C-alpha positions as CSV (number, residue, x, y, z in Angstrom):
1,M,-24.3,4.1,-14.0
2,T,-23.7,1.7,-11.1
3,A,-20.5,1.5,-9.0
4,V,-18.5,-1.3,-7.4
5,P,-17.5,-1.0,-3.7
6,L,-13.8,-1.6,-3.1
7,R,-11.9,-1.6,0.2
8,I,-8.2,-0.6,0.0
9,A,-5.7,-0.7,2.8
10,T,-2.1,0.3,3.3
11,Y,0.1,-1.0,6.1
12,N,3.8,-0.6,6.9
13,V,4.5,-3.8,8.8
14,R,8.1,-3.1,9.8
15,K,9.2,-6.6,8.9
16,A,6.7,-7.9,11.5
17,M,8.7,-6.3,14.4
18,G,6.2,-5.3,17.0
19,N,6.4,-2.5,19.6
20,D,7.1,-5.1,22.2
21,R,10.4,-5.9,20.2
22,R,9.0,-9.3,19.2
23,R,9.0,-10.3,15.5
24,D,5.6,-12.0,15.1
25,P,4.4,-12.4,11.5
26,D,1.3,-14.3,12.6
27,R,0.2,-11.3,14.6
28,V,0.6,-9.0,11.7
29,L,-1.4,-11.3,9.4
30,E,-4.2,-11.4,12.0
31,V,-4.3,-7.6,11.7
32,V,-4.4,-7.9,7.9
33,A,-7.2,-10.4,8.0
34,G,-9.2,-8.1,10.2
35,L,-9.1,-5.3,7.6
36,D,-11.4,-7.4,5.3
37,A,-9.9,-5.5,2.4
38,D,-9.9,-6.2,-1.4
39,V,-6.4,-4.8,-1.9
40,V,-3.7,-4.4,0.8
41,A,-0.5,-2.5,0.0
42,L,2.3,-3.7,2.4
43,Q,5.5,-1.9,3.1
44,E,8.6,-3.5,4.6
45,A,7.2,-6.9,3.7
46,D,10.7,-8.2,2.9
47,F,14.0,-8.0,4.8
48,R,16.2,-5.1,3.7
49,L,19.5,-6.9,3.1
50,P,20.1,-9.4,0.2
51,P,18.7,-11.8,-0.6
52,R,15.7,-9.9,0.8
53,R,13.8,-12.8,2.1
54,P,10.1,-12.4,2.6
55,V,8.8,-11.7,6.1
56,F,5.7,-13.8,5.3
57,A,5.4,-17.1,3.5
58,A,2.9,-16.9,0.6
59,D,1.0,-20.0,1.8
60,E,0.7,-18.6,5.3
61,I,-0.7,-15.3,3.9
62,E,-3.5,-17.2,2.1
63,L,-4.1,-19.5,5.0
64,R,-4.4,-16.8,7.6
65,T,-6.0,-13.9,5.6
66,G,-7.7,-15.5,2.6
67,M,-5.6,-13.1,0.4
68,R,-2.9,-13.9,-2.1
69,P,0.2,-11.9,-3.0
70,V,0.7,-10.5,-6.5
71,S,3.7,-12.1,-8.2
72,F,6.1,-9.7,-9.9
73,G,8.4,-12.1,-11.7
74,H,11.6,-10.6,-10.5
75,G,13.3,-14.0,-9.8
76,R,13.8,-13.3,-6.1
77,D,12.2,-15.0,-3.1
78,S,11.0,-11.6,-2.0
79,L,7.3,-11.0,-1.6
80,G,7.5,-7.7,-3.5
81,W,10.0,-5.1,-4.6
82,H,12.0,-2.9,-2.2
83,G,9.7,-4.3,0.5
84,N,6.5,-3.2,-1.3
85,A,3.9,-5.9,-1.8
86,L,0.2,-6.2,-2.9
87,L,-2.3,-8.6,-1.4
88,L,-5.6,-9.4,-3.1
89,S,-8.9,-10.8,-2.0
90,P,-10.5,-13.6,-4.1
91,R,-12.9,-11.1,-5.8
92,V,-9.9,-9.2,-7.4
93,A,-8.1,-10.7,-10.5
94,V,-4.7,-9.7,-11.8
95,T,-4.2,-8.9,-15.5
96,G,-0.7,-7.5,-15.3
97,A,2.1,-6.7,-12.8
98,R,5.3,-4.8,-12.8
99,H,8.0,-3.5,-10.4
100,H,10.0,-0.3,-10.7
101,D,13.0,1.3,-9.1
102,L,12.6,4.9,-7.9
103,P,15.3,7.6,-7.7
104,G,16.6,9.2,-4.6
105,L,19.2,9.0,-1.9
106,E,18.0,5.7,-0.5
107,P,17.2,2.6,-2.6
108,R,13.4,2.8,-3.2
109,G,10.9,1.2,-5.5
110,C,7.3,0.5,-6.1
111,V,5.0,-2.2,-7.4
112,E,2.2,-1.9,-9.9
113,A,-0.7,-4.2,-10.8
114,E,-3.6,-4.0,-13.3
115,L,-6.6,-5.5,-11.7
116,T,-10.3,-6.3,-12.3
117,V,-13.2,-6.5,-9.9
118,E,-16.7,-7.4,-11.1
119,G,-15.7,-6.7,-14.7
120,R,-14.2,-3.2,-13.9
121,E,-10.5,-2.5,-14.5
122,F,-8.3,-0.4,-12.3
123,R,-4.6,0.0,-11.5
124,A,-2.9,-0.1,-8.1
125,F,0.5,1.1,-7.1
126,G,2.2,0.2,-3.8
127,V,4.9,2.7,-2.6
128,H,7.2,3.5,0.2
129,L,8.7,6.9,-0.4
130,G,12.0,8.2,1.0
131,L,12.8,9.9,4.3
132,L,13.9,13.2,2.6
133,R,11.4,15.5,1.0
134,S,13.8,16.2,-1.9
135,S,13.9,12.4,-2.6
136,R,10.1,12.1,-2.3
137,R,9.6,14.9,-4.8
138,I,11.7,13.2,-7.5
139,Q,10.1,9.9,-6.6
140,L,6.7,11.3,-7.2
141,T,7.8,12.8,-10.5
142,A,9.1,9.4,-11.5
143,L,5.9,7.7,-10.3
144,L,3.7,10.1,-12.3
145,G,5.9,9.3,-15.3
146,L,4.9,5.6,-15.0
147,L,1.2,6.4,-15.4
148,G,1.4,7.1,-19.1
149,G,-1.6,8.4,-20.9
150,T,-4.1,5.7,-19.8
151,A,-7.5,6.7,-18.4
152,L,-7.6,3.6,-16.3
153,P,-8.7,4.5,-12.7
154,T,-5.6,4.4,-10.6
155,L,-4.8,4.4,-6.9
156,I,-1.4,4.8,-5.1
157,A,-1.3,3.4,-1.6
158,G,1.6,3.4,0.8
159,D,3.8,5.0,3.3
160,F,4.4,8.5,1.8
161,N,6.7,9.5,4.7
162,E,5.3,13.0,4.6
163,R,4.5,14.5,8.0
164,S,2.9,17.7,6.6
165,E,-0.8,17.6,5.6
166,T,-0.4,20.7,3.4
167,E,3.1,20.5,1.8
168,G,5.3,18.0,-0.1
169,L,2.8,16.2,-2.2
170,G,1.6,19.0,-4.5
171,R,2.7,17.4,-7.7
172,L,0.7,14.3,-6.9
173,A,-2.4,16.4,-5.7
174,R,-2.7,17.9,-9.2
175,Q,-3.9,14.6,-10.6
176,F,-5.1,12.7,-7.5
177,R,-7.2,13.1,-4.4
178,I,-5.0,12.2,-1.5
179,L,-6.9,10.5,1.3
180,S,-5.9,10.4,4.9
181,G,-7.8,8.9,7.8
182,G,-5.6,10.7,10.4
183,P,-2.4,9.9,12.1
184,T,-0.9,6.4,11.6
185,Y,2.5,6.9,13.1
186,H,3.8,6.1,15.8
187,A,1.3,3.3,16.5
188,R,1.6,3.7,20.2
189,M,0.8,7.4,20.1
190,P,-0.2,8.4,16.5
191,M,0.9,11.9,15.6
192,F,1.7,11.9,11.8
193,A,-0.4,10.8,8.9
194,L,2.5,9.2,7.0
195,D,0.3,6.6,5.3
196,R,-2.0,7.8,2.4
197,I,-4.1,6.5,-0.4
198,A,-4.3,8.7,-3.5
199,V,-7.1,8.1,-6.1
200,S,-7.6,9.3,-9.6
201,D,-10.8,10.1,-11.5
202,G,-13.0,6.9,-11.7
203,F,-13.1,6.5,-7.9
204,G,-16.1,8.2,-6.4
205,R,-17.2,8.5,-2.8
206,A,-14.5,7.6,-0.2
207,K,-14.6,6.9,3.5
208,T,-11.3,6.5,5.3
209,R,-10.3,5.4,8.8
210,V,-7.2,4.3,10.7
211,L,-7.4,1.0,12.5
212,R,-6.8,1.8,16.1
213,T,-6.9,-1.4,18.1
214,A,-4.6,-2.7,20.9
215,Q,-3.4,-5.5,18.6
216,A,-2.5,-3.1,15.7
217,A,-0.7,-0.9,18.2
218,R,1.5,-3.8,19.2
219,A,2.1,-5.4,15.8
220,S,4.0,-2.6,14.0
221,D,5.1,1.0,14.5
222,H,2.4,2.1,11.9
223,L,-1.3,1.6,12.1
224,P,-3.2,0.5,8.9
225,L,-5.1,3.0,6.9
226,V,-8.3,1.8,5.3
227,A,-10.4,3.4,2.5
228,D,-13.8,2.3,1.3
229,L,-14.2,3.5,-2.3
230,M,-16.7,3.3,-5.0
231,L,-15.3,2.4,-8.4
232,A,-17.4,3.7,-11.3
233,K,-18.8,0.9,-13.5
234,G,-19.8,1.6,-17.1
């Protein structure tokens, strides 16, 4: 059995507001381009208040990164749903896409896409969990309920907002390997691994890292997390 290499990244872009208090979408897209990823899950890619305009224009994303955003058919101008968006490289194709609301004290949601790469199918979720652990637990329960009974290899990437490396994500860890490359927040002085990528069976060897560059440290309050995976191919 051979395997397909796949690079996944997750990045909370804070609506392109940098640590120098400048809102600079082009700078964030330069960071995204430098990840050279196949799938990038973005958080805070839309403004929070209605009509939730996108921080980045879709044509600018493609021009500056070579990636294209997944369309979720919600009728808004928003790039994603509750600020969650998925960007894909040209080698990844979309076969289905959905968006979901998640329960909790704050308005939260996630995006889901069924994807193919080199003839191999997999599923990707982009999430931004709540600030309270009690909310995160019910959000994870809801998220697991969305998985259904499919055996399709699945990954969940995003800002999990969980500071602990040992607590709070147990219900997810029963079915997924939760990958962390180390602290991603705060970008100026990283202390907490808030950003994670969880992978199900079907994904083999994984190598993770946090992008620690001067540009990334300025562009947002989070640093990007990158995982190089091997997707089993039958």
